[in-house]
N, C-alpha and C positions, 0 to 999 in steps of 0.2 A: 568807706572813707578810700580816694586815689589818691595814689601817688605817682607823678611822674620826673621820675629818674634821668636827669643830663649827664652823660659820659663822657670819657672821653676816649676810652676803649670797653671792649666788651668779649664774653667767649664767642665766638671759638680761639678766639687768639689765649695763648695761654701763658700767662702774667702775673706777678702779683698784684697789678689792678683789677686785673681781669676779675681773678677767682675772688676776691675782697665783694667785688660789683654785686657777682652772681648770688654768694653767697647770704649777703646783705638782703638780696631779692628774694631769693628763694622764700627767708627766712621771716622775713614781713610778713609774705603770705600767710604763712601759718599761722602770726595772729591776726591774721582777718584785714588785713592791709591789701587795699588791689593795688598791685603795680602796672606801669606803662613803663617803656625802658624806649631812649633815643640818645642815639651816640651822633658825636659832633663830627666834624665834617675831616677831625687830625685821622678817625679811623677811618682808610680809604679798603679795607680788606672784605670785603664782598660782592655778591654778586646778584643780589637782590634788595630793592631797597625797605624790603620788608622782611627778614629773616626770623626762621626758628631755631633757637641753642636748645636740646632736651627740655621741649616744653615753654623756655622763653621767651616772648617773642621780641625783639630789636626791633626799631624804625631806625633808618641810615638818613646819615644826610651828604646829599653828592659834594664833591667839594668845589669851590669858587675856581670861575676861569679868569676871574676879573682881573686886571694891570696891578690892583691895588693891594692882590694878594701879595704882592712880590718886592711891596716897598718897603725898607725897612722901621718898625716903630707905626708907620700908618698902617700895616698888614694888621698890627694887633686891633685898631679900630674896627679896621671892615672883617676882623673876625666875630666880632662880639656882633657887628650888624647883621652880617648872614646868617649867623646861629640864631642870633631872636627872628628870624624869619620863618626859620625852620622850627623852633621851639614851636612861636606861635601856631604855625599849622596843626604841632599835636597837641597843640590845647584845645583849639576849636573842634578837631574832632574827640580828643578824648575828654576833654571836661575833666580835669583834676582838679583836686582839692587845695592842691600844694604840690611845688617844683621843690624836689631832693636835686640841688647839685653837686658834683662832686670835682673835685682837683681837677685840672689846672682853674684859676679864676676867671676865664673867658669863660668857663660856663657858666660860672656864677651872673658876671655882667651881664650876661646875653638876657637868661633867664630873667632878671632882676627887672629890665625892660619890659620883658613880656606878662611879669607876676603887676606890677605898677598898672600896667595897662586894663587889666583884665582883672585888676582886684585880688589877685591868688596871692599867699604867703610865700616867699621863697627860702629854704634853706641851703646853707652852702657845707658841703663836707671837704674840710682840708687834709690832706693827707701827706704832704710834705708843703715846706714854702718853699715856691718855684724859683726863686733867683738864688737860694741856694744849692738847690738842684743844678740850677744851668751854671754857677761853679763848679762843682765838681765834675760836671761833663765838658769842662774847657770854652763854654758857649759864651763867660765873662768873668769876670773878675769881684773879688768883692770890694764895695765901694765906685766902681765905675759908674759911669753915666746911666747903662744899660741897667747895671744891676739895681741902682736908686729907683730908674721907672719903673722896673719890674713888682718892687719891693711898694712902689705907692699904688699901683695899678690893685694889689691885690688889695692892701691896705681896705682900697674902696668896696672892695666885694665884702670885707671883712664888715664896715661899717655900713651899709646896703643893705646885707641881709638881714633878714627878721632872727633868725637863729644863727649859730654857727657850730656844726662837730668838729672834734677834734678828736682824731686814731688813739690819739692818748697824751695821758698829762703832761708830758715834756711842752707838746705841742700849745695845750692848754694854759698855759702858766706864761711863756712868749708870747702870744696876744693878749694876756693879761697886761705884760710888760707895753705892749704897743698902744695901748688905750682903751680895749674892747672891752666894753662890760662884761663881770662875770657872770650875770644873770643873762648874760645872751649867749653861752657856750656851753657846750655839754660834751662828755666824752663818748665814741663808740668804740672800743678798742679791739685792735687786730684779736681776731678769734681763728678756731678751725671747727671745722664741721667733722665733728667724731663717728660721724654713722660714713665717712668715708676713709675713714684709716683704719687698721686693724692693728693689735701691738707684735710687733717680729721678734719670734726669739732663736728661730733660725735661718742662716743663710742661705741664700738659694744658692744650689750647687750646681747650675748650668754657669755661670757669670763666676760664681769664686773660681770654677775651674779655668774660665775664658780668661778670667784676670789673672790667673796665678797668685789668688790669694792665699791658701792652702796654708795651717799654722805661719799666716801672719795677723799682727794686730792690725786692724783698719781705721783711719779717721778721714771722714769723707767729710766734704761740701758739696750740697744739690741746690743751685740755682742759679742767676746769673750774673756774668765774671763782671762787674763793675768796679775801678777802683779802689772806692771805698768800702767794699765788701773786704779787702786788706788782702787778700788772697796770696800776697807777696810775703807776708810775714808767716804765714803758714808753709813755704815754701822754703825760706829762711829758715825758720825752728826745723826744719827735717834735715837740714845741716849739720847744725847741732845735734839731732837725735842720731842720726847715725855714726855719730861718732863711736856712741857705747852700743846703740842698736842696732841690727841689719833685719831683725825681722818686723818693724812698723811700716807700715805704707801710704802711701797721702793718695787718696781717690776722690779725684774734681771732674763733677759730673754735671754740664752744660754747657753756654758758651757768653762768647758776650765781647765787647771792645777791648778788654784785657789780656785776650787769650793768647794774641802774639806775644806780648810781651813776660807775659806768665813762663810760655812756653820757652821764650830765650833766657829766662833766668834758670830754668830747669837746666837746660844744657850748660848753661854757662858755672853752674856749680856742681855738674857733674851727678846729677841726682834723677837720669833717666831710670833706672835701675828702681828706683824708691817711689814716684811720683806716677801716676797716670791718668790722661787729660780722656773723659771717657766722650765727650762731643754730647749736643743735644739726644734725650731721649720721649719718646712720647709719654704723655700724662699717665697714660693706663700703666706704664712698665717703671714708673718713678718709686715703686715702693722696692720691685724688687733690688733696686739698689739702695735702697735704704737698708735692706734687710744684709748686705754686705757688711757696714760700719759699728765698727766697736764702741764708738766715738766722733761723734761731728761737732763738726768744729766751724766758728761764726768771729774769723780774725778782725770785723772793722774797726775802719781807721776812726779815730776821732775827729770829729770836725760835724761844725755844726748843724749841719742832716742829720746825721747819723747820733749825734746826741739826744738830738729832739723828736728823732722819731723811731719807732719800736715797727722793727718786721714778721712778716709773716714765720720766716723757716726755723726759728728755732722752736717755735711752737707745734707747726706740723712735726720736727724730730719727737718732739716731745708724745705728739699722738701716737707716734710708732713705736714709743717705748725705747728710745733711744734717749743716752745722756748726751747732754750738751755740753761745750768748754767754748766759751763768749768772751771777748773784751769787756770790759768794765768798762761801756759808754753808757748815754743816760738811756738811749734808746732801751738796750740790752737791760738794764739795771731794772725796768719797768715788769720784765719779763721773767728772769732769771734771781732767784736767791739762793747768792754763793753756796753750795757745799750743802744746800737741800733739794731746789730742784733744775741745779745744773752748777759748772762752775766756771766762776770767772776770773780774770787774770787781767796784768795791768795792760791798755789799750796801745799800739804802734812801739809794742815791746817783744817783738820772738824768742829771745831766750827766755825770758817769763812763760811764753807760749809754750816752748821746749820741755820747759822744767817742771809746769802743770801738766804736759804729757803724759811723763817718763814720772810723776808721782801717782798717778792715777791710772794707767792704761791696765798695768795687770792685777787693780785690786777690783777684782770681782764681784765680789760682794756688797763694795760700797757703790760700784757701775749701778749693778740693779737695784739699792735703794733708792739713788737718784733715778733711775729710768721709773720706778712705781711711783714719786713722789711729783716727777715732770708729768705723767698719766692721769692722774689725781686731777692734778693742778688744770689741766686744761678740758678735763670732763666735768669739773664742777665750777671751773668758774671760768675760762676762757674759752666758750662755746660759743657759735654765732645766734643760737635762740637768744643767750643773755645779751649778745649786740643788740642783737633786732626790735629786741621789749625798751632801750635806751629811746629810740626814737619816739615812741608811741606817744608819750606824754608832753611830749614837745608841739607835736604834731598836732595832737586834739587841743591844748590852748590856741596854738595860729589859729588854728580852722574854726 
């Protein structure tokens, strides 16, 4: 069986999207699926039209130079038609048995055109609802004309694809409400490659010295600073925490479009002594920064996007033997059982976060127990091999 994956981004880009795609491809290969990979014209960070990244070969799509790509709304249709031509070329050359597309919906609609022409089944993996993501990034407002148009376009992708995989139960439930037949849907959950993570029991001494963390309890976040990550709640919680504790420190590793706002908040609240911004770090160095944390914090806001979609980072933290504390949004509750595999606090409530941190941060035996149970959860349930196996029966039925 040969499957063509059509992706928005890929390695060597480092993002949750790219890492998930890479893991799916590698583990599908482990169970005997032959894969072919193509990125859309939205990904332009390449030097060759065919690139090999650690043994996985990616075919690239050059950007369109047409004026149609610049015209609002018309550019959607042009994007689909332009990508369809590139997919057709990959199909003719590679002769896949099935096309597996991944968010956003343009990839699915382009592949569906090709699949219909060559009688090849097409599956679509939805990782987030595009209209909700556009709201969070400020590109549109819920209920606007653009919002409704994007939703209608993605609805067409759901209806025309032969099967739709969802990265979590929240998305599946939402699609059922939108009228997509349940027997057309299957769940391919986020997971971790347990071979890439080693349980961490000791702090990296060099980094601890660099950031002056000796004798301090460290709450950490490692990821991209999007607004919906709710890091402003973590900073506000630190304002509460520092009223009674001067030995607790917040370490923020990464960057993103909220960085300037977060830095300004720290300055305005006089927390520079208690909050450190590390910036982006090389992928190979990430585990060193995990080692500094006593507690990983994920204070995501409660919005449609986060209620429906599960993140990767809490699972990665569990794989590193780190206890997690997270807001009680739907996406987190699919991953974290309160007081068993992590801790939950009421979303959008910095005081509740501060209270929970102070409640557990000194309870070493409890944190160890939570870390053990989180590690067992990802090793036995949320590993990529288990996720890869979810695709196989669907592929076999469609082919």
